[in-house]
KEKE-3310 file (N, C-alpha, C; in steps of 0.2 Angstrom, whole numbers, plus 5000, padded with zeros to 4 digits):
npx = (4889:4904:4904:4917:4934:4940:4952:4957:4959:4971:4989:4996:5000:4987:4985:4984:4968:4961:4952:4940:4930:4917:4901:4895:4881:4875:4861:4853:4854:4847:4834:4824:4819:4828:4835:4823:4819:4831:4830:4819:4822:4831:4844:4854:4871:4881:4895:4905:4908:4917:4922:4932:4938:4938:4927:4934:4937:4947:4950:4958:4975:4984:4977:4964:4948:4934:4921:4906:4889:4872:4860:4846:4848:4854:4845:4841:4852:4854:4845:4850:4861:4874:4875:4870:4874:4875:4885:4887:4885:4888:4890:4876:4873:4869:4880:4881:4886:4888:4889:4895:4899:4896:4892:4896:4911:4910:4899:4898:4899:4886:4878:4882:4884:4896:4907:4918:4931:4934:4947:4961:4962:4974:4982:4978:4975:4985:4983:4971:4957:4956:4943:4936:4946:4946:4933:4931:4939:4933:4922:4927:4933:4922:4912:4921:4921:4907:4907:4915:4907:4896:4889:4885:4896:4894:4885:4883:4873:4865:4868:4859:4859:4858:4854:4858:4869:4879:4879:4876:4865:4862:4852:4847:4836:4837:4849:4854:4866:4875:4884:4898:4904:4922:4938:4956:4968:4985:5001:5014:5030:5044:5060:5074:5091:5096:5103:5101:5090:5080:5075:5065:5061:5049:5049:5040:5037:5041:5056:5070:5064:5061:5054:5045:5046:5032:5016:5002:4992:4991:4979:4977:4988:4996:4998:5011:5017:5016:5023:5037:5037:5035:5046:5058:5054:5056:5069:5078:5079:5080:5071:5065:5056:5043:5034:5019:5013:5004:4988:4981:4968:4968:4962:4965:4965:4957:4962:4968:4981:4993:5003:5020:5035:5051:5065:5080:5089:5098:5108:5113:5108:5099:5091:5075:5071:5058:5050:5054:5063:5074:5083:5088:5100:5099:5107:5104:5109:5109:5095:5091:5095:5091:5087:5098:5105:5099:5087:5071:5058:5043:5025:5018:5007:5006:5006:5020:5029:5026:5031:5044:5047:5044:5053:5065:5064:5067:5080:5087)
npy = (5131:5136:5133:5127:5122:5122:5130:5140:5138:5132:5136:5131:5120:5108:5091:5075:5066:5075:5091:5091:5101:5097:5098:5091:5092:5089:5089:5082:5069:5068:5065:5051:5046:5050:5044:5041:5054:5060:5052:5057:5070:5069:5072:5067:5058:5044:5034:5019:5004:4990:4978:4986:4991:5003:5010:5015:5023:5017:5019:5028:5028:5033:5043:5041:5041:5044:5033:5039:5039:5043:5042:5038:5030:5018:5013:4999:4992:4999:4992:4980:4983:4981:4991:5009:5025:5042:5054:5068:5085:5094:5108:5109:5095:5081:5067:5050:5034:5017:5002:4986:4974:4961:4954:4942:4942:4938:4942:4955:4962:4959:4966:4980:4993:4992:5003:5005:4998:4989:4994:4996:5010:5017:5014:5023:5034:5047:5052:5055:5067:5081:5083:5070:5060:5063:5060:5047:5042:5046:5038:5026:5024:5026:5016:5004:5005:5001:4988:4982:4983:4976:4969:4972:4978:4978:4968:4958:4957:4960:4975:4990:5001:5019:5036:5039:5032:5036:5033:5019:5007:4997:4983:4977:4980:4980:4983:4994:5002:5015:5018:5027:5032:5028:5035:5033:5041:5045:5049:5056:5059:5069:5068:5078:5083:5096:5096:5082:5069:5057:5042:5028:5009:4997:4979:4973:4983:4988:4983:4994:5005:5020:5028:5042:5041:5034:5033:5025:5035:5035:5031:5045:5052:5067:5074:5079:5071:5058:5059:5060:5048:5038:5040:5037:5024:5018:5022:5027:5039:5056:5070:5087:5103:5101:5102:5106:5101:5098:5089:5073:5063:5046:5033:5020:5007:5017:5030:5046:5055:5064:5076:5080:5090:5088:5091:5083:5079:5070:5059:5046:5030:5017:5003:4997:4981:4975:4985:4992:4987:4994:5009:5025:5039:5052:5062:5079:5079:5064:5061:5069:5061:5049:5037:5033:5028:5015:5016:5022:5033:5037:5034:5045:5050:5051:5059:5057:5058:5071:5078:5075:5081:5095:5098:5097:5107:5118:5117:5123)
npz = (5009:4998:4980:4975:4976:4991:4992:4999:5011:5015:5013:5004:4990:4987:4994:4986:4986:4993:4997:4988:4985:4987:4994:5008:5012:5024:5030:5021:5024:5036:5031:5029:5017:5008:4997:4988:4986:4979:4968:4962:4960:4949:4944:4950:4952:4952:4958:4958:4968:4971:4981:4988:4975:4964:4951:4935:4920:4907:4893:4886:4887:4900:4903:4913:4920:4931:4932:4930:4933:4927:4940:4937:4927:4932:4940:4941:4946:4959:4966:4969:4975:4988:4997:4997:4997:5001:4995:4993:4987:4972:4963:4962:4959:4965:4973:4974:4981:4976:4982:4976:4981:4984:4973:4961:4952:4938:4935:4935:4923:4917:4924:4924:4913:4899:4904:4911:4921:4937:4949:4958:4967:4970:4960:4949:4955:4955:4942:4941:4938:4951:4958:4955:4959:4973:4976:4974:4983:4995:4993:4994:5007:5014:5011:5014:5027:5030:5025:5036:5047:5049:5058:5075:5086:5101:5104:5094:5085:5070:5060:5055:5042:5042:5041:5027:5025:5034:5047:5058:5065:5078:5078:5088:5099:5113:5114:5105:5101:5092:5077:5069:5056:5053:5055:5055:5063:5059:5061:5050:5047:5041:5046:5049:5049:5045:5034:5030:5028:5036:5031:5031:5027:5025:5025:5016:5006:4990:4982:4987:4989:4998:5012:5022:5039:5050:5058:5068:5079:5096:5111:5121:5117:5111:5095:5093:5103:5097:5086:5090:5097:5088:5080:5089:5092:5080:5076:5085:5087:5094:5095:5091:5089:5082:5068:5059:5044:5033:5028:5024:5017:5017:5011:5013:5021:5029:5033:5040:5036:5045:5042:5047:5051:5058:5069:5071:5086:5089:5080:5078:5073:5079:5074:5075:5073:5072:5069:5057:5040:5037:5040:5035:5034:5022:5010:5003:4990:4987:4988:4977:4966:4967:4960:4954:4963:4964:4971:4976:4979:4988:4982:4970:4973:4987:5004:5010:4999:4995:5008:5007:4994:4996:5006:5000:4992:4998:4999:4989)
capx = (4896:4905:4904:4924:4939:4941:4960:4959:4960:4978:4994:5001:4995:4984:4988:4979:4962:4957:4950:4937:4925:4911:4897:4892:4875:4873:4855:4850:4856:4841:4829:4825:4817:4834:4836:4818:4819:4835:4829:4813:4826:4833:4850:4859:4875:4883:4900:4903:4914:4917:4928:4937:4939:4934:4926:4936:4938:4954:4951:4964:4980:4987:4971:4959:4943:4930:4915:4900:4883:4867:4856:4840:4851:4856:4840:4841:4858:4853:4841:4855:4868:4875:4874:4869:4877:4874:4891:4886:4884:4893:4886:4870:4873:4870:4883:4880:4891:4885:4893:4892:4904:4893:4891:4902:4915:4908:4891:4897:4897:4879:4874:4884:4885:4903:4910:4924:4934:4936:4953:4964:4962:4980:4985:4976:4974:4987:4981:4963:4956:4956:4937:4936:4950:4944:4926:4932:4943:4929:4916:4930:4933:4915:4910:4925:4918:4900:4909:4918:4902:4888:4886:4887:4902:4893:4880:4884:4866:4864:4866:4855:4861:4853:4858:4861:4875:4883:4877:4874:4863:4861:4845:4845:4833:4840:4857:4854:4871:4876:4890:4899:4910:4929:4944:4961:4973:4992:5006:5019:5035:5050:5064:5079:5096:5097:5106:5099:5083:5079:5070:5065:5057:5047:5050:5034:5037:5045:5064:5073:5058:5062:5049:5046:5042:5025:5013:4996:4991:4989:4975:4980:4994:4996:5000:5018:5021:5016:5028:5042:5037:5036:5053:5061:5054:5059:5076:5081:5082:5078:5068:5062:5053:5039:5030:5014:5014:4997:4985:4979:4964:4971:4957:4968:4958:4953:4966:4970:4988:4994:5011:5024:5043:5055:5072:5083:5092:5103:5109:5115:5102:5097:5085:5070:5069:5052:5047:5056:5068:5080:5082:5095:5101:5101:5108:5101:5111:5106:5088:5089:5097:5089:5086:5105:5108:5095:5081:5065:5054:5036:5022:5017:4999:5006:5009:5026:5032:5025:5034:5051:5049:5044:5059:5070:5064:5070:5087:5091)
capy = (5129:5138:5127:5129:5119:5126:5130:5146:5134:5132:5141:5128:5115:5103:5084:5071:5064:5080:5097:5090:5106:5093:5100:5085:5092:5083:5089:5077:5062:5067:5062:5044:5046:5053:5041:5043:5061:5062:5049:5061:5076:5067:5074:5063:5054:5038:5031:5012:5002:4983:4974:4991:4994:5009:5009:5020:5021:5016:5019:5032:5026:5038:5048:5038:5045:5040:5031:5042:5037:5045:5038:5036:5025:5013:5012:4992:4992:5001:4988:4974:4984:4980:4998:5014:5030:5048:5057:5075:5088:5099:5113:5107:5089:5076:5061:5044:5029:5011:4994:4980:4969:4955:4952:4938:4945:4936:4944:4963:4964:4959:4971:4986:4994:4993:5009:5006:4993:4991:4994:4999:5018:5019:5013:5027:5041:5053:5053:5058:5076:5081:5081:5063:5057:5064:5058:5040:5041:5047:5032:5019:5023:5025:5009:4999:5005:4998:4981:4979:4984:4974:4966:4975:4976:4976:4962:4955:4959:4963:4982:4994:5008:5025:5043:5040:5028:5039:5030:5012:5006:4989:4981:4975:4987:4981:4985:5000:5006:5018:5018:5031:5032:5028:5037:5031:5046:5043:5054:5055:5064:5069:5070:5081:5086:5101:5094:5075:5067:5051:5039:5020:5005:4990:4973:4971:4987:4986:4984:5001:5011:5023:5033:5045:5036:5036:5028:5028:5039:5030:5034:5049:5056:5073:5072:5080:5065:5052:5060:5059:5041:5034:5041:5034:5017:5015:5023:5028:5046:5061:5075:5093:5107:5097:5108:5103:5103:5097:5082:5070:5059:5040:5027:5012:5008:5022:5034:5052:5056:5070:5077:5084:5089:5086:5092:5078:5081:5065:5056:5038:5026:5010:5001:4993:4976:4974:4990:4994:4984:4998:5016:5029:5046:5054:5071:5081:5075:5058:5061:5072:5057:5043:5031:5031:5023:5010:5017:5025:5038:5034:5035:5052:5052:5050:5064:5055:5061:5078:5080:5075:5085:5102:5099:5098:5114:5123:5116:5126)
capz = (5007:4991:4975:4974:4979:4997:4993:5003:5019:5016:5010:4999:4985:4991:4993:4982:4988:4998:4994:4982:4984:4989:5000:5011:5013:5030:5031:5017:5027:5040:5028:5028:5011:5003:4990:4983:4984:4973:4961:4959:4957:4942:4942:4953:4949:4955:4957:4959:4972:4971:4985:4988:4971:4961:4944:4932:4912:4906:4886:4885:4890:4904:4904:4916:4922:4936:4929:4935:4929:4931:4945:4933:4922:4935:4946:4943:4950:4965:4969:4970:4978:4995:5000:4991:5001:4999:4997:4994:4982:4969:4958:4962:4958:4970:4971:4977:4981:4976:4983:4973:4984:4985:4966:4959:4947:4931:4934:4934:4916:4915:4928:4924:4907:4899:4904:4916:4925:4943:4949:4964:4966:4970:4952:4944:4958:4953:4936:4940:4940:4958:4961:4954:4963:4980:4977:4974:4989:5000:4993:4996:5014:5019:5010:5017:5035:5030:5025:5041:5053:5047:5065:5081:5090:5107:5105:5088:5081:5063:5060:5050:5039:5043:5039:5020:5025:5038:5053:5058:5071:5081:5075:5095:5102:5119:5114:5103:5099:5087:5075:5064:5051:5058:5052:5060:5062:5058:5059:5046:5047:5038:5050:5046:5054:5042:5029:5028:5028:5039:5028:5032:5023:5028:5020:5011:5000:4984:4983:4985:4990:5005:5014:5029:5045:5051:5064:5071:5086:5101:5116:5127:5115:5107:5088:5093:5105:5093:5081:5094:5099:5082:5077:5094:5092:5074:5074:5092:5087:5098:5090:5092:5084:5077:5065:5056:5036:5030:5030:5018:5018:5015:5011:5011:5021:5031:5038:5039:5037:5047:5040:5050:5049:5065:5068:5074:5090:5089:5072:5078:5072:5081:5070:5078:5067:5073:5066:5049:5039:5036:5041:5033:5033:5015:5009:4997:4982:4987:4986:4971:4962:4971:4956:4952:4969:4965:4976:4975:4983:4989:4977:4969:4977:4996:5008:5011:4993:4996:5013:5005:4989:4999:5010:4995:4988:5002:4999:4983)
cpx = (4899:4906:4912:4928:4940:4948:4962:4961:4968:4982:4999:4997:4993:4987:4982:4973:4958:4955:4946:4932:4918:4907:4893:4886:4873:4865:4851:4850:4850:4835:4828:4822:4821:4834:4829:4817:4825:4833:4823:4817:4828:4840:4856:4864:4878:4890:4900:4910:4912:4922:4934:4941:4935:4933:4929:4936:4945:4955:4956:4970:4983:4982:4965:4954:4938:4924:4910:4895:4877:4862:4849:4843:4852:4851:4840:4846:4858:4849:4844:4860:4868:4873:4874:4871:4876:4881:4891:4885:4889:4889:4880:4867:4874:4874:4882:4886:4887:4891:4891:4896:4902:4891:4897:4906:4913:4902:4891:4896:4890:4875:4875:4886:4894:4907:4914:4925:4935:4943:4955:4965:4969:4984:4983:4976:4978:4986:4974:4962:4955:4950:4935:4939:4947:4937:4926:4935:4938:4923:4921:4931:4927:4911:4914:4922:4912:4903:4912:4912:4896:4886:4888:4891:4901:4889:4881:4878:4869:4864:4862:4858:4856:4858:4862:4868:4880:4882:4875:4871:4862:4854:4842:4842:4835:4847:4858:4860:4871:4883:4891:4905:4917:4934:4950:4966:4982:4996:5011:5024:5042:5055:5071:5085:5099:5098:5104:5092:5082:5073:5070:5060:5054:5048:5045:5034:5041:5052:5067:5069:5059:5056:5050:5043:5035:5023:5006:4996:4988:4984:4980:4985:4991:5000:5008:5021:5021:5022:5035:5043:5039:5043:5058:5061:5056:5066:5080:5083:5079:5077:5066:5060:5049:5034:5026:5015:5008:4995:4982:4974:4968:4967:4959:4970:4955:4956:4966:4976:4989:5002:5015:5032:5045:5061:5075:5089:5098:5103:5111:5109:5104:5091:5081:5068:5063:5047:5049:5063:5075:5079:5090:5094:5102:5101:5104:5103:5108:5099:5087:5091:5097:5090:5093:5108:5103:5090:5077:5062:5047:5032:5020:5012:5000:5009:5017:5031:5031:5030:5043:5052:5048:5050:5065:5070:5066:5078:5090:5097)
cpy = (5131:5132:5127:5125:5123:5128:5137:5143:5132:5137:5137:5123:5110:5096:5080:5068:5069:5086:5096:5096:5102:5097:5094:5085:5087:5083:5084:5070:5062:5064:5055:5042:5049:5051:5041:5050:5063:5058:5053:5068:5075:5069:5071:5059:5049:5036:5023:5009:4994:4980:4980:4993:4999:5009:5015:5018:5022:5016:5022:5030:5032:5044:5044:5043:5041:5040:5033:5043:5041:5040:5035:5030:5019:5011:5003:4988:4993:4996:4982:4976:4982:4986:5004:5020:5037:5052:5065:5078:5094:5102:5110:5099:5084:5070:5056:5038:5022:5005:4989:4974:4962:4951:4949:4943:4944:4938:4952:4965:4963:4964:4978:4987:4994:4999:5011:4999:4994:4989:4997:5006:5020:5018:5019:5034:5048:5056:5057:5065:5075:5080:5073:5059:5057:5060:5050:5037:5040:5040:5027:5019:5023:5018:5003:4999:5001:4990:4978:4980:4982:4970:4971:4973:4975:4969:4957:4955:4961:4970:4984:5000:5013:5030:5043:5036:5032:5037:5023:5011:4999:4989:4978:4979:4987:4983:4993:5005:5009:5019:5023:5030:5034:5031:5036:5037:5043:5049:5052:5060:5064:5072:5072:5084:5093:5100:5087:5074:5060:5048:5031:5016:4999:4985:4973:4977:4984:4986:4990:5006:5012:5028:5037:5041:5039:5030:5029:5031:5034:5034:5039:5053:5062:5071:5073:5074:5060:5053:5057:5051:5037:5034:5037:5027:5014:5015:5025:5036:5051:5066:5081:5097:5103:5102:5104:5105:5103:5090:5080:5063:5051:5034:5021:5009:5014:5027:5041:5053:5063:5072:5081:5085:5090:5088:5086:5080:5075:5063:5048:5034:5020:5007:4996:4987:4974:4979:4991:4989:4988:5005:5020:5037:5047:5061:5072:5078:5069:5057:5063:5066:5050:5036:5029:5027:5016:5010:5022:5029:5035:5037:5042:5054:5052:5057:5064:5059:5068:5080:5080:5080:5093:5103:5101:5105:5119:5122:5118:5129)
cpz = (5000:4988:4972:4977:4985:4998:4997:5011:5020:5011:5006:4994:4989:4990:4990:4988:4993:4994:4986:4979:4985:4994:5002:5012:5018:5031:5027:5019:5032:5038:5026:5020:5006:4998:4985:4981:4979:4968:4958:4956:4950:4940:4945:4950:4953:4953:4960:4963:4972:4975:4986:4982:4968:4953:4940:4924:4910:4898:4884:4888:4894:4905:4909:4919:4926:4932:4933:4931:4933:4934:4942:4928:4925:4940:4947:4947:4957:4970:4971:4974:4986:5000:4995:4998:4998:5001:4998:4988:4978:4964:4957:4961:4963:4968:4976:4976:4980:4977:4980:4975:4984:4978:4963:4953:4939:4930:4934:4928:4914:4918:4926:4916:4906:4898:4909:4918:4932:4944:4956:4962:4966:4963:4948:4948:4956:4946:4935:4941:4948:4960:4961:4958:4971:4981:4977:4980:4995:5001:4995:5004:5017:5016:5013:5025:5035:5029:5031:5048:5051:5053:5071:5085:5098:5108:5100:5083:5074:5063:5054:5048:5040:5040:5032:5020:5030:5045:5052:5065:5072:5080:5083:5098:5110:5120:5112:5102:5093:5084:5070:5061:5054:5053:5057:5059:5063:5057:5055:5046:5044:5044:5047:5052:5050:5034:5026:5030:5030:5035:5030:5026:5027:5022:5015:5006:4995:4985:4982:4987:4998:5006:5020:5033:5047:5056:5065:5079:5090:5107:5120:5124:5111:5101:5090:5097:5102:5088:5084:5096:5094:5079:5082:5093:5085:5072:5080:5091:5090:5092:5094:5087:5079:5074:5060:5048:5033:5031:5024:5020:5014:5016:5010:5017:5022:5037:5037:5042:5039:5046:5045:5048:5057:5064:5073:5079:5091:5082:5073:5077:5075:5079:5074:5072:5067:5070:5059:5047:5039:5038:5040:5033:5026:5014:5004:4990:4982:4985:4980:4965:4965:4966:4954:4958:4969:4970:4973:4981:4983:4984:4977:4973:4984:4998:5010:5006:4993:5001:5010:4999:4992:5002:5005:4991:4992:5002:4992:4984)
residu = (UNK:UNK:UNK:UNK:UNK:UNK:UNK:UNK:UNK:UNK:UNK:UNK:UNK:UNK:UNK:UNK:UNK:UNK:UNK:UNK:UNK:UNK:UNK:UNK:UNK:UNK:UNK:UNK:UNK:UNK:UNK:UNK:UNK:UNK:UNK:UNK:UNK:UNK:UNK:UNK:UNK:UNK:UNK:UNK:UNK:UNK:UNK:UNK:UNK:UNK:UNK:UNK:UNK:UNK:UNK:UNK:UNK:UNK:UNK:UNK:UNK:UNK:UNK:UNK:UNK:UNK:UNK:UNK:UNK:UNK:UNK:UNK:UNK:UNK:UNK:UNK:UNK:UNK:UNK:UNK:UNK:UNK:UNK:UNK:UNK:UNK:UNK:UNK:UNK:UNK:UNK:UNK:UNK:UNK:UNK:UNK:UNK:UNK:UNK:UNK:UNK:UNK:UNK:UNK:UNK:UNK:UNK:UNK:UNK:UNK:UNK:UNK:UNK:UNK:UNK:UNK:UNK:UNK:UNK:UNK:UNK:UNK:UNK:UNK:UNK:UNK:UNK:UNK:UNK:UNK:UNK:UNK:UNK:UNK:UNK:UNK:UNK:UNK:UNK:UNK:UNK:UNK:UNK:UNK:UNK:UNK:UNK:UNK:UNK:UNK:UNK:UNK:UNK:UNK:UNK:UNK:UNK:UNK:UNK:UNK:UNK:UNK:UNK:UNK:UNK:UNK:UNK:UNK:UNK:UNK:UNK:UNK:UNK:UNK:UNK:UNK:UNK:UNK:UNK:UNK:UNK:UNK:UNK:UNK:UNK:UNK:UNK:UNK:UNK:UNK:UNK:UNK:UNK:UNK:UNK:UNK:UNK:UNK:UNK:UNK:UNK:UNK:UNK:UNK:UNK:UNK:UNK:UNK:UNK:UNK:UNK:UNK:UNK:UNK:UNK:UNK:UNK:UNK:UNK:UNK:UNK:UNK:UNK:UNK:UNK:UNK:UNK:UNK:UNK:UNK:UNK:UNK:UNK:UNK:UNK:UNK:UNK:UNK:UNK:UNK:UNK:UNK:UNK:UNK:UNK:UNK:UNK:UNK:UNK:UNK:UNK:UNK:UNK:UNK:UNK:UNK:UNK:UNK:UNK:UNK:UNK:UNK:UNK:UNK:UNK:UNK:UNK:UNK:UNK:UNK:UNK:UNK:UNK:UNK:UNK:UNK:UNK:UNK:UNK:UNK:UNK:UNK:UNK:UNK:UNK:UNK:UNK:UNK:UNK:UNK:UNK:UNK:UNK:UNK:UNK:UNK:UNK:UNK:UNK:UNK:UNK:UNK:UNK:UNK:UNK:UNK:UNK:UNK:UNK:UNK:UNK:UNK:UNK:UNK:UNK:UNK)
# end
């Protein structure tokens, strides 16, 4: 795999948390002695996770960067970690993820040099360099999966980590179940009638924030069917011409967002109160001046924001 951001794979600017250019080097996962091999190699680096928070350096206001340390400097920490996983290589440098979730907060400072703080990746993601943001997102999703799969879902036995963190085996030999990292696919779509966009909000969101409609893919559905179903369930709007836009890994906790545009074939909204708090049509002028109406668009690092901004660019 070329040691570049693989931007030739798409014809538009990439979304946050993707296109890191990391070579996942799956062959290394096959070696049971992978960790000792990388320790001996001497140039491996690590990133840290603690209870789904990522370690970053916030010394310079507005310019955060990921805390990335040499593996040979933190060997003592490796021995106390909940999990150590292999993430991949870039420019010949292997990158590992270390989970310290079982360590009490007041002991973290004793264990790790004062080179960063644990924080929610969503608070700093848009400000991180692309590779660092993508690396931390990948690490967060993989280690969250480990936290939720300490026991076999079939027999309840303790599980055992293999394949450098990319497979979990049931320790019960009579069961023998294998588990692989899970990513939950979700569709997210900007529905429009040519001049207006359909946006909604959930009660848990900050006041005034509206976003594109979204929902998880169900078994037996195509992506297009999921788009149509979610729009109907939330707003009672018929759609057509479902067109793919782009995708985004969204490790909060472990989804892949599949972005679409869709054309509305009906415009009368009948909101499903069990799904959303509000759904409205907004015209181009309203969206471009959203703050003056006491409203806000979704987060800068979200594909929802990207769908809205790209649609507005076509309305010049």
